[in-house]
C-alpha positions in Angstrom: 21.9 -3.3 -1.7 19.4 -0.4 -1.0 22.5 2.0 -0.9 23.7 0.9 -4.3 20.1 1.0 -5.8 19.5 4.3 -4.4 22.7 5.7 -6.3 21.7 3.4 -9.5 18.4 5.3 -9.5 19.8 8.8 -9.2 22.2 7.9 -12.3 19.4 6.5 -14.3 17.5 9.8 -13.7 20.4 11.6 -15.3 21.0 9.2 -17.9 17.4 9.1 -18.9 17.3 12.8 -19.2 20.3 12.8 -21.3 19.3 10.2 -23.6 15.6 10.5 -24.0 15.3 14.3 -24.2 14.8 14.2 -28.0 12.5 11.4 -28.0 10.2 11.7 -25.2 8.0 14.9 -24.4 9.1 17.1 -21.5 6.1 16.0 -19.5 6.6 12.2 -19.9 10.3 12.8 -19.3 9.3 14.6 -16.0 7.2 11.8 -14.7 9.8 9.3 -15.6 12.3 11.3 -13.5 10.1 11.7 -10.7 9.3 8.0 -10.4 13.0 7.1 -10.6 13.8 9.8 -7.8 10.9 8.5 -5.7 12.3 4.9 -6.3 15.9 6.3 -5.0 14.1 8.1 -1.9 12.5 4.8 -1.1 15.8 2.7 -1.5 17.6 5.4 0.7 14.9 4.7 3.4 15.3 1.2 3.0 19.0 1.5 3.6 18.5 3.7 6.6 15.9 1.2 8.3 18.2 -2.0 7.7 21.1 -0.1 9.0 19.1 1.0 12.3 17.7 -2.8 12.6 21.1 -4.0 12.1 22.5 -2.0 14.7 19.7 -3.2 17.0 20.6 -6.5 16.6 24.2 -6.2 17.1 23.5 -4.4 20.4 21.4 -7.1 21.4 23.9 -9.7 20.4 26.6 -7.8 22.5 24.3 -7.7 25.7 23.7 -11.4 25.6 27.6 -12.1 25.2 28.5 -9.6 27.8 25.8 -11.3 30.3 27.2 -14.7 29.5 30.8 -13.8 30.1 29.8 -11.9 33.5 30.6 -8.3 32.4 
């Protein structure tokens, strides 16, 4: 979910710039792009943190199963 959101935010940044460049002032477009890129970065960090925690959980499950089997 976070990885898809990261890519969607990057795509939205490009789409916003392409669609709104004649309607919104350059400063407003820069602020909007900055916020969507900030959300993309936060989503990326969320994806990395989720993957790290999921790996930790899988290792703990593996250790429990190995101990139960006597390995």
